[in-house]
Backbone bond lengths (Angstrom), bond angles and torsions (degrees), N, CA, C in turn:
res aa  C-N    CA-C-N  psi(-1)  N-CA   C-N-CA  omega(-1)  CA-C   N-CA-C  phi
1 M - - - 1.466 - - 1.527 109.01 -
2 L 1.329 116.04 151.96 1.456 121.38 -177.17 1.507 110.09 -127.60
3 K 1.321 116.65 148.92 1.462 120.87 171.95 1.523 107.25 -110.46
4 I 1.331 118.07 123.46 1.456 122.16 -175.11 1.522 109.59 -110.57
5 Y 1.326 117.03 126.58 1.455 121.74 175.35 1.524 107.90 -108.14
6 N 1.309 117.55 120.43 1.453 122.35 -178.45 1.523 107.66 -110.53
7 Y 1.331 117.71 99.34 1.455 120.90 -173.84 1.516 113.43 -85.44
8 E 1.331 118.88 -6.70 1.455 118.91 176.70 1.525 109.95 -75.77
9 G 1.316 116.94 -34.38 1.459 120.73 -178.77 1.507 111.70 -108.58
10 G 1.341 118.43 24.92 1.448 120.94 -174.77 1.516 108.28 86.56
11 L 1.313 116.68 175.28 1.467 119.29 -176.92 1.523 110.12 -75.93
12 E 1.295 116.14 127.96 1.458 121.20 176.97 1.515 107.48 -133.61
13 T 1.315 117.51 123.19 1.449 121.43 -177.74 1.518 109.06 -109.91
14 V 1.320 116.62 125.09 1.455 121.39 -176.68 1.521 108.72 -134.93
15 M 1.306 117.11 135.82 1.454 121.28 175.86 1.530 108.23 -103.55
16 M 1.323 117.50 120.37 1.464 119.96 -179.72 1.520 109.71 -161.72
17 D 1.325 115.18 163.33 1.452 119.07 176.82 1.535 109.50 -86.96
18 E 1.330 117.02 174.18 1.457 120.69 -174.27 1.527 112.30 -64.47
19 A 1.323 117.54 -36.92 1.462 120.64 -179.98 1.521 110.70 -63.03
20 S 1.335 116.11 -41.85 1.464 119.73 179.42 1.520 110.63 -68.86
21 L 1.323 116.52 -34.96 1.456 121.08 -179.73 1.524 111.54 -58.55
22 K 1.334 116.45 -40.25 1.458 120.33 -175.21 1.521 112.68 -66.09
23 T 1.322 117.21 -23.55 1.464 120.43 -179.36 1.523 112.35 -109.61
24 S 1.336 116.68 8.88 1.466 120.21 -172.96 1.517 113.97 -84.07
25 G 1.341 117.50 -21.45 1.455 120.21 -174.23 1.518 112.63 82.83
26 L 1.351 117.72 4.02 1.454 120.65 -178.93 1.521 112.99 -90.71
27 T 1.312 116.83 -9.99 1.452 118.31 174.92 1.521 108.68 -73.77
28 C 1.317 116.88 160.04 1.457 121.78 -173.49 1.537 111.19 -63.23
29 P 1.329 118.55 123.89 1.466 120.40 -179.77 1.520 112.49 -69.05
30 N 1.335 116.44 -18.79 1.465 120.12 179.68 1.529 111.21 -88.61
31 C 1.331 116.36 -44.27 1.458 120.69 -178.34 1.522 112.04 -84.34
32 G 1.318 116.21 -40.87 1.453 120.18 -169.19 1.514 109.54 84.12
33 S 1.316 116.47 159.08 1.468 120.26 -174.42 1.519 112.33 -62.21
34 G 1.336 117.51 -25.21 1.456 120.07 -176.87 1.509 113.79 -64.46
35 K 1.336 117.20 -23.49 1.461 120.25 -177.60 1.520 112.90 -103.42
36 I 1.330 116.52 2.39 1.459 120.02 173.37 1.517 107.33 -102.59
37 K 1.287 116.52 126.15 1.451 120.43 -178.06 1.528 109.22 -72.37
38 I 1.316 117.48 117.92 1.454 121.93 177.26 1.520 107.89 -86.16
39 I 1.307 116.38 117.91 1.460 121.13 -175.58 1.521 108.83 -105.56
40 R 1.306 116.32 123.34 1.453 120.64 -176.51 1.526 110.61 -94.43
41 G 1.311 115.28 147.68 1.448 119.95 176.11 1.511 109.62 -143.67
42 E 1.311 116.99 140.42 1.451 121.29 179.94 1.519 109.13 -91.00
43 I 1.329 116.91 128.39 1.456 121.04 178.69 1.519 108.76 -91.71
44 S 1.322 115.80 124.45 1.454 120.49 -178.31 1.523 110.21 -80.75
45 S 1.327 116.21 179.14 1.462 120.44 -179.66 1.509 112.32 -64.93
46 T 1.328 117.35 -21.70 1.465 120.66 178.76 1.518 111.59 -87.12
47 G 1.337 116.30 -7.64 1.460 119.59 177.60 1.511 113.35 94.87
48 S 1.329 119.02 0.60 1.458 120.27 179.85 1.520 109.94 -94.40
49 V 1.336 115.79 153.10 1.460 120.65 -178.41 1.525 109.89 -89.96
50 Q 1.329 116.07 136.98 1.454 120.88 -177.42 1.530 111.73 -73.65
51 E 1.333 117.01 -32.21 1.458 121.14 178.87 1.515 108.54 -119.07
52 C 1.315 117.13 150.01 1.467 120.39 -177.28 1.527 109.34 -140.41
53 S 1.330 116.76 117.20 1.455 121.33 177.26 1.511 108.93 -161.96
54 C 1.342 117.46 165.46 1.456 119.45 179.82 1.524 109.55 -149.52
55 C 1.322 115.01 166.85 1.453 120.95 -175.99 1.518 108.82 -144.59
56 I 1.338 117.97 140.57 1.467 121.27 178.94 1.519 109.09 -121.33
57 C 1.319 116.65 136.13 1.456 119.70 177.17 1.525 109.44 -92.88
58 Q 1.319 117.30 173.13 1.460 120.87 -173.30 1.522 112.77 -67.41
59 H 1.320 118.08 -15.53 1.455 120.77 -178.85 1.526 112.44 -99.95
60 G 1.325 116.96 7.64 1.450 119.90 172.20 1.507 116.38 93.86
61 F 1.332 117.98 13.73 1.448 119.65 178.80 1.523 109.17 -95.05
62 I 1.322 116.16 130.69 1.451 120.98 179.76 1.521 109.12 -114.71
63 V 1.311 115.96 133.42 1.461 121.11 172.06 1.518 106.35 -116.22
64 S 1.316 116.78 128.88 1.453 119.91 -174.00 1.515 111.53 -143.02
65 T 1.316 116.23 152.92 1.453 121.31 172.59 1.513 110.36 -115.58
66 C 1.313 117.10 32.39 1.463 121.89 -177.90 1.529 110.62 -79.91
67 L 1.305 116.63 72.96 1.460 121.67 178.97 1.527 107.96 -104.50
68 T 1.315 117.19 119.05 1.454 119.49 -175.17 1.520 113.76 -117.79
69 K 1.342 117.60 -20.94 1.462 118.03 -176.68 1.529 110.42 -90.15
70 K 1.294 115.46 160.63 1.454 121.31 -178.64 1.519 111.29 -71.11
71 K 1.345 115.20 160.78 1.451 119.40 176.82 1.523 109.50 -60.84
72 Q 1.329 115.11 138.44 1.447 121.03 176.92 1.516 108.17 -130.82
73 D 1.319 117.43 177.26 1.453 118.62 -179.76 1.521 110.14 -71.84
74 D 1.333 117.42 170.12 1.461 122.10 -173.97 1.522 111.95 -58.71
75 E 1.326 117.59 -36.52 1.462 120.18 -177.55 1.522 111.23 -67.46
76 S 1.332 116.91 -45.10 1.465 119.71 -177.54 1.516 111.43 -70.23
77 M 1.327 118.08 -23.60 1.456 120.50 178.55 1.520 111.53 -68.86
78 Q 1.339 117.37 -12.62 1.455 121.27 178.84 1.531 111.91 -88.89
79 D 1.354 117.71 -0.15 1.458 120.71 -179.66 1.515 110.95 -57.35
80 E 1.328 116.09 148.89 1.463 121.72 179.59 1.514 110.43 -62.26
81 V 1.318 116.83 136.81 1.448 122.77 177.49 1.527 108.46 -107.16
82 V 1.311 116.69 124.13 1.453 120.85 178.62 1.517 108.85 -86.98
83 M 1.312 117.32 128.88 1.459 120.81 -177.91 1.522 110.88 -66.46
84 D 1.327 116.94 149.97 1.449 119.69 -178.39 1.520 110.52 -76.13
85 A 1.336 115.48 171.79 1.465 121.44 -170.02 1.521 112.99 -60.04
86 M 1.337 118.34 -46.85 1.455 120.34 -176.65 1.534 111.39 -66.34
87 K 1.317 117.49 -38.44 1.463 119.69 178.69 1.528 110.51 -65.97
88 A 1.335 116.11 -39.26 1.464 119.54 177.93 1.525 110.62 -64.49
89 L 1.334 116.59 -42.95 1.459 120.92 -179.66 1.527 111.98 -63.18
90 L 1.328 116.50 -44.58 1.455 120.57 -172.56 1.519 113.96 -80.67
91 T 1.329 118.12 -22.45 1.459 120.14 -174.70 1.526 113.50 -107.92
92 R 1.325 118.11 -1.76 1.467 120.25 178.51 1.522 109.77 -67.08
93 R 1.312 117.09 136.01 1.459 122.56 174.65 1.524 109.03 -139.41
94 S 1.312 116.81 155.47 1.462 121.14 178.62 1.521 109.88 -73.03
95 I 1.322 115.45 125.31 1.466 122.29 -179.86 1.527 108.48 -111.32
96 R 1.323 115.80 128.06 1.467 120.86 -176.13 1.532 113.24 -119.25
97 R 1.311 116.90 2.04 1.461 120.58 176.42 1.522 108.85 -125.02
98 F 1.334 115.61 132.29 1.456 119.75 -172.38 1.525 112.45 -131.64
99 K 1.328 114.60 152.52 1.454 121.35 169.34 1.526 108.36 -81.22
100 S 1.311 116.24 166.44 1.466 120.33 -176.46 1.527 113.23 -84.23
101 D 1.328 117.54 -8.54 1.470 120.95 -177.54 1.523 111.24 -57.91
102 K 1.317 116.19 138.59 1.456 121.18 179.50 1.524 110.86 -79.25
103 I 1.320 115.83 148.80 1.457 122.00 177.13 1.527 108.84 -82.66
104 K 1.329 116.59 138.69 1.462 121.07 -179.78 1.531 110.61 -62.86
105 N 1.328 116.05 143.49 1.467 120.67 179.28 1.521 111.97 -59.06
106 S 1.323 116.78 -36.50 1.465 119.93 179.49 1.521 111.03 -64.79
107 D 1.337 117.02 -35.92 1.459 120.46 177.54 1.526 111.05 -69.74
108 I 1.333 116.52 -39.27 1.470 120.00 177.98 1.521 110.12 -61.12
109 R 1.323 115.69 -42.38 1.463 119.77 179.97 1.530 110.94 -63.18
110 D 1.336 117.39 -42.48 1.464 121.19 178.56 1.533 110.97 -62.98
111 I 1.325 115.95 -40.38 1.471 120.74 179.85 1.528 110.59 -64.06
112 L 1.322 116.73 -42.35 1.466 120.84 178.55 1.527 110.88 -66.46
113 E 1.328 115.95 -38.10 1.467 119.01 178.52 1.525 110.53 -63.35
114 A 1.323 116.21 -38.11 1.462 119.91 176.97 1.519 110.44 -61.47
115 G 1.332 117.20 -43.30 1.459 120.59 178.12 1.511 112.02 -60.93
116 M 1.329 116.37 -40.68 1.460 120.95 -178.14 1.521 113.34 -73.68
117 N 1.330 116.84 -12.98 1.466 120.14 178.15 1.523 112.65 -97.25
118 A 1.313 117.10 13.62 1.467 120.79 175.31 1.530 109.99 -71.27
119 P 1.328 117.87 153.57 1.462 119.80 175.13 1.522 110.95 -70.39
120 S 1.330 116.39 151.93 1.468 120.66 177.67 1.512 108.99 -147.78
121 A 1.325 116.77 153.43 1.468 122.01 -177.99 1.522 109.90 -60.25
122 G 1.320 116.51 123.76 1.458 120.36 179.52 1.519 112.76 61.64
123 N 1.320 116.62 18.74 1.459 122.31 -176.92 1.530 111.49 54.19
124 E 1.337 116.59 37.15 1.465 119.82 -176.69 1.529 113.20 -76.83
125 Q 1.342 116.96 -22.46 1.468 121.56 177.74 1.541 111.47 45.94
126 P 1.334 117.71 61.94 1.469 121.24 -170.93 1.530 113.69 -85.79
127 W 1.325 117.27 40.61 1.459 119.49 -170.53 1.522 113.98 -121.88
128 H 1.315 113.89 158.48 1.458 123.86 166.87 1.525 106.18 -135.49
129 F 1.325 116.51 155.35 1.459 121.43 -178.58 1.532 109.06 -128.40
130 I 1.315 116.30 129.42 1.458 120.82 178.38 1.526 108.26 -112.20
131 V 1.327 115.89 117.89 1.458 121.68 178.09 1.526 107.52 -88.16
132 I 1.317 115.99 122.19 1.474 121.60 -177.43 1.520 108.69 -114.25
133 D 1.335 116.62 114.43 1.461 120.69 175.98 1.528 111.99 -129.40
134 D 1.320 116.40 9.19 1.458 121.72 176.31 1.536 108.19 -80.26
135 P 1.318 118.56 115.36 1.475 121.06 -176.77 1.528 112.75 -56.64
136 F 1.328 117.20 -34.96 1.458 119.68 -179.75 1.527 110.78 -63.54
137 I 1.321 116.18 -43.96 1.472 120.26 179.65 1.523 110.39 -66.83
138 L 1.336 116.90 -44.72 1.460 120.69 -179.50 1.524 111.56 -59.59
139 K 1.326 117.08 -40.51 1.463 121.00 -178.36 1.522 112.77 -75.86
140 E 1.321 117.19 -16.32 1.466 121.03 179.87 1.525 111.55 -82.28
141 I 1.311 117.19 -29.35 1.470 121.21 -174.95 1.533 113.30 -59.79
142 P 1.333 120.86 -39.94 1.472 119.80 178.69 1.526 114.27 -61.60
143 S 1.323 118.58 -14.05 1.458 120.17 179.27 1.526 111.87 -68.07
144 F 1.346 116.89 -22.44 1.472 119.64 176.40 1.533 112.29 -125.89
145 H 1.330 117.27 0.37 1.467 121.84 176.11 1.523 107.03 -129.81
146 K 1.322 116.90 98.44 1.467 121.14 -171.20 1.519 114.18 -67.06
147 H 1.327 117.71 -16.43 1.465 120.44 -179.34 1.526 111.98 -96.92
148 A 1.329 117.18 11.45 1.466 121.09 -174.75 1.527 112.67 -107.51
149 E 1.323 117.56 23.58 1.459 120.57 -177.10 1.526 112.74 -59.31
150 M 1.349 117.59 -29.03 1.474 119.77 -178.52 1.525 111.97 -65.61
151 L 1.339 117.68 -15.44 1.464 119.87 178.75 1.524 112.13 -68.29
152 K 1.316 116.65 -14.54 1.465 119.92 177.88 1.528 111.64 -71.59
153 E 1.344 117.15 -17.76 1.459 120.17 177.56 1.524 112.94 -121.94
154 A 1.335 118.35 -14.01 1.465 121.14 178.98 1.528 109.90 -70.05
155 P 1.326 118.16 139.02 1.463 120.53 179.05 1.516 114.10 -79.41
156 L 1.348 115.96 -11.30 1.465 119.01 -172.11 1.525 111.04 -157.87
157 A 1.324 115.08 149.88 1.461 121.62 169.66 1.523 107.95 -143.47
158 I 1.306 115.73 148.34 1.466 121.33 176.90 1.517 108.16 -119.39
159 L 1.323 116.19 122.19 1.458 121.87 178.14 1.522 108.72 -96.39
160 V 1.324 115.93 121.32 1.464 121.75 176.11 1.519 107.84 -93.09
161 C 1.327 116.28 125.29 1.467 121.27 -176.27 1.523 110.80 -122.81
162 G 1.313 115.84 149.56 1.449 121.39 172.61 1.520 109.83 -99.94
163 D 1.322 115.99 136.08 1.466 121.74 178.97 1.526 107.78 -102.01
164 M 1.334 116.16 106.96 1.458 120.30 -175.86 1.531 112.89 -65.44
165 D 1.312 117.68 -19.70 1.465 120.60 176.70 1.524 111.83 -75.37
166 L 1.326 117.10 -16.29 1.466 120.98 179.49 1.518 112.98 -99.54
167 V 1.321 116.58 -8.39 1.462 121.40 -176.28 1.523 111.18 -73.47
168 K 1.338 115.83 126.32 1.468 122.09 178.72 1.530 111.78 -120.20
169 H 1.315 116.31 -9.93 1.469 120.56 -173.68 1.525 111.33 -127.08
170 G 1.322 116.34 41.85 1.458 121.57 174.64 1.518 113.21 57.94
171 D 1.337 115.60 -135.60 1.459 121.10 -175.04 1.527 114.09 -74.52
172 M 1.325 117.39 4.89 1.469 119.14 176.71 1.523 111.64 -63.88
173 W 1.333 117.67 -16.85 1.474 119.84 178.13 1.526 111.23 -60.52
174 I 1.330 116.44 -25.65 1.463 120.72 179.21 1.532 109.94 -66.23
175 Q 1.333 115.78 -43.94 1.458 119.48 176.45 1.521 111.03 -66.88
176 D 1.328 116.21 -38.52 1.466 120.53 179.36 1.528 110.70 -59.07
177 C 1.316 116.34 -48.88 1.466 120.60 -178.46 1.525 111.82 -69.93
178 S 1.334 116.68 -28.90 1.472 120.05 174.47 1.522 110.17 -64.66
179 A 1.326 116.48 -44.04 1.462 120.69 179.00 1.529 110.61 -63.14
180 A 1.323 116.45 -41.04 1.462 120.27 178.49 1.529 111.08 -63.28
181 T 1.331 115.92 -39.65 1.463 120.58 -179.99 1.527 111.19 -64.33
182 E 1.321 116.76 -43.54 1.465 120.07 178.97 1.527 110.96 -64.56
183 N 1.342 116.75 -40.53 1.465 119.16 176.95 1.529 111.16 -59.20
184 I 1.321 115.80 -40.51 1.468 120.87 178.99 1.524 110.28 -62.33
185 L 1.325 117.14 -44.91 1.464 121.03 179.92 1.531 111.40 -61.57
186 L 1.323 116.75 -41.97 1.462 120.41 -179.87 1.524 111.10 -68.48
187 A 1.342 116.63 -38.31 1.465 119.71 177.98 1.525 110.70 -65.44
188 I 1.324 116.47 -40.01 1.469 120.98 176.61 1.522 110.08 -58.81
189 H 1.310 116.47 -47.89 1.469 120.58 -179.13 1.526 111.01 -64.38
190 S 1.331 117.45 -39.52 1.462 120.61 -179.01 1.518 111.78 -64.32
191 K 1.339 116.92 -22.42 1.465 122.01 177.39 1.534 111.41 -88.44
192 H 1.339 116.40 6.84 1.459 122.49 -178.52 1.520 111.76 65.62
193 L 1.336 115.13 29.88 1.457 122.74 174.18 1.522 107.69 -104.38
194 G 1.327 116.94 176.49 1.457 121.32 176.58 1.511 109.93 -118.86
195 G 1.321 116.25 151.28 1.460 120.29 179.08 1.509 111.42 -153.67
196 V 1.328 115.80 160.91 1.462 120.94 176.28 1.527 108.93 -146.31
197 W 1.326 116.03 140.41 1.464 124.14 -179.80 1.519 108.73 -85.64
198 L 1.314 116.73 120.53 1.464 122.56 175.33 1.526 108.26 -107.19
199 G 1.323 116.43 114.86 1.456 120.10 -178.60 1.523 111.97 -67.76
200 V 1.308 116.41 138.42 1.469 121.96 178.14 1.531 109.88 -121.85
201 Y 1.327 117.19 -70.59 1.458 121.81 178.66 1.520 109.55 -72.49
202 P 1.340 120.65 138.21 1.477 129.05 7.45 1.530 114.70 -101.35
203 R 1.341 118.82 21.82 1.465 120.58 -179.87 1.529 109.54 -67.52
204 E 1.324 117.77 113.59 1.458 121.57 -172.87 1.520 112.77 -61.78
205 D 1.338 117.54 -37.46 1.461 118.94 -179.20 1.521 111.58 -64.63
206 R 1.330 117.04 -37.40 1.456 120.95 179.51 1.533 110.80 -75.01
207 V 1.321 116.27 -42.31 1.462 120.47 178.01 1.523 110.38 -59.90
208 N 1.318 116.64 -50.94 1.467 120.62 -178.21 1.525 111.69 -67.23
209 G 1.329 116.59 -36.41 1.461 119.98 178.67 1.518 111.71 -60.69
210 L 1.340 116.75 -44.73 1.458 120.24 179.97 1.522 111.99 -73.30
211 K 1.331 116.57 -35.26 1.466 119.51 176.44 1.525 110.52 -59.27
212 N 1.317 116.29 -45.14 1.464 120.54 -178.76 1.524 112.03 -71.08
213 L 1.319 116.55 -44.05 1.455 120.92 -176.78 1.528 111.82 -64.16
214 L 1.327 116.29 -41.03 1.466 121.06 -174.62 1.529 112.79 -100.84
215 K 1.334 116.28 2.53 1.482 121.76 177.83 1.531 111.11 55.35
216 L 1.316 116.00 51.97 1.457 120.84 -179.00 1.523 111.54 -76.89
217 P 1.324 118.14 141.58 1.467 120.57 175.79 1.527 110.95 -67.31
218 D 1.322 116.68 163.47 1.464 122.09 -173.70 1.532 112.87 -59.83
219 N 1.319 118.01 -31.64 1.467 120.93 -175.45 1.527 113.22 -82.67
220 I 1.328 117.16 -4.35 1.473 121.08 -178.21 1.525 109.83 -103.47
221 V 1.349 115.48 123.65 1.461 121.60 -179.52 1.525 109.38 -112.90
222 P 1.332 119.11 117.11 1.475 120.31 176.45 1.526 109.92 -66.88
223 F 1.320 115.48 127.32 1.462 120.11 -174.21 1.531 112.93 -105.99
224 S 1.315 116.72 -51.80 1.469 120.60 -178.47 1.517 109.30 -147.69
225 L 1.315 115.11 155.57 1.458 121.42 179.70 1.525 107.71 -126.66
226 V 1.327 116.31 129.41 1.466 120.84 -179.98 1.523 109.18 -114.08
227 A 1.325 116.49 114.72 1.458 121.31 173.45 1.519 108.03 -79.56
228 A 1.347 117.18 140.80 1.464 119.79 -176.28 1.520 111.01 -145.85
229 G 1.326 115.14 153.01 1.462 121.15 177.33 1.508 110.68 168.49
230 Y 1.319 115.99 -178.61 1.458 120.33 174.92 1.528 108.16 -74.14
231 P 1.330 117.69 126.88 1.471 120.47 -173.59 1.518 114.07 -66.05
232 A 1.330 114.92 139.23 1.472 121.65 174.65 1.524 109.63 -111.22
233 E 1.317 116.72 16.94 1.463 122.54 175.19 1.516 107.96 -144.97
234 R 1.323 115.61 157.95 1.458 121.26 -179.79 1.522 109.76 -118.57
235 K 1.325 115.25 139.91 1.461 119.97 174.99 1.519 107.72 -132.46
236 T 1.321 115.87 129.14 1.455 120.57 -175.90 1.519 111.89 -84.67
237 Y 1.316 114.09 160.41 1.462 120.58 178.20 1.522 110.95 -69.74
238 K 1.306 116.20 136.75 1.462 121.91 172.70 1.521 107.63 -146.60
239 S 1.313 116.65 123.61 1.459 120.35 -178.00 1.519 111.21 -64.30
240 R 1.320 116.14 135.32 1.462 121.43 177.93 1.536 111.71 -108.07
241 Y 1.326 115.80 8.55 1.453 118.71 -178.71 1.525 109.90 -66.07
242 D 1.335 116.49 128.79 1.458 122.27 -177.05 1.523 108.42 -130.92
243 E 1.310 116.47 104.49 1.463 121.71 -176.99 1.527 112.03 -58.82
244 S 1.339 118.03 -28.37 1.465 120.93 -178.21 1.527 112.18 -68.30
245 R 1.336 117.91 -15.40 1.463 121.80 179.25 1.527 112.12 -94.15
246 V 1.322 117.07 4.28 1.467 121.04 -176.95 1.515 109.97 -104.80
247 H 1.329 116.76 132.44 1.465 122.64 179.27 1.525 108.64 -132.11
248 Y 1.310 116.64 143.49 1.465 121.76 -178.96 1.527 110.19 -117.09
249 N 1.304 115.62 121.96 1.458 125.14 174.00 1.531 114.41 68.31
250 K 1.317 119.28 -34.05 1.460 121.96 175.77 1.524 108.14 -155.63
251 W 1.343 116.92 170.12 1.472 120.85 -177.12 1.512 111.25 -65.96
C-alpha cells in the first residue's frame, strides 16, 4: 500500500496499491508516473511499515510509504493527516486569495498555540495575539495598508503584537514576534489552510492605523498581520535551496 501526498491540490491522503495508483490520476500530470519514484513498503500484522522513505518530483508531488499507525477500520482511516515539519516548511507559500468558509475554532486555537510556542529572548514571550473575524474591521485595514486588499475576502486575520511592558531584552522583541509569526504561518499551512504575512511594524502609518482601529493601549505595538482562510488559489512546490548562499566557517 502507498500513501500519496499531492501538494499541488492541497494535501490528499489515499491508500492504494501500485496498480490503482497508475490509473488514479494522482501521479504528476507533468512528469507522469514514470518519473515519480514508487517506493514500496511491507505492512506488518500491526499495520506499521517496515521501510520508510519518500520522494518528491520537480512539480511538488510526493509519494511516500511513511505509515506509522496501526491498521484501523475504514472510517478511521479517513482521519485528517497533519503534514510533518519538513513538508510544512518546504511547501508553505503565501496565499492571497481565500474562500469565504470560516476556520474552525479548534484550528484557530491550535494556530495560536503554535505562535505562543515560538522561541523568545530569555523566554520573555512579549506577545499578544488579536484574532480579527469582523468583516467590517477586515475591510477597513486596506484603507491604510495598501498590501492588505486580500482582507476584503479573507475570513480571518491574526495580529501579532509586542507588549512593551513585558520586554526585558530591548529590541529582541522584534525577533520574538517574527518567530511567532512564522510559527503561525506554518501552523496555518499544516491545517491545509492558506496564509500570508502582512508587514506592519515599523511602518508608522500601519502601526498607527491598527492602534486606532483596534483601540490598542499605549504599551501594545502591532507587529505583523497574518491573513488566513481556505485557499482559493494553488501554488506548486519549487525548491528555493541556493548553494551559492551557503558558506562554511568563513565567507
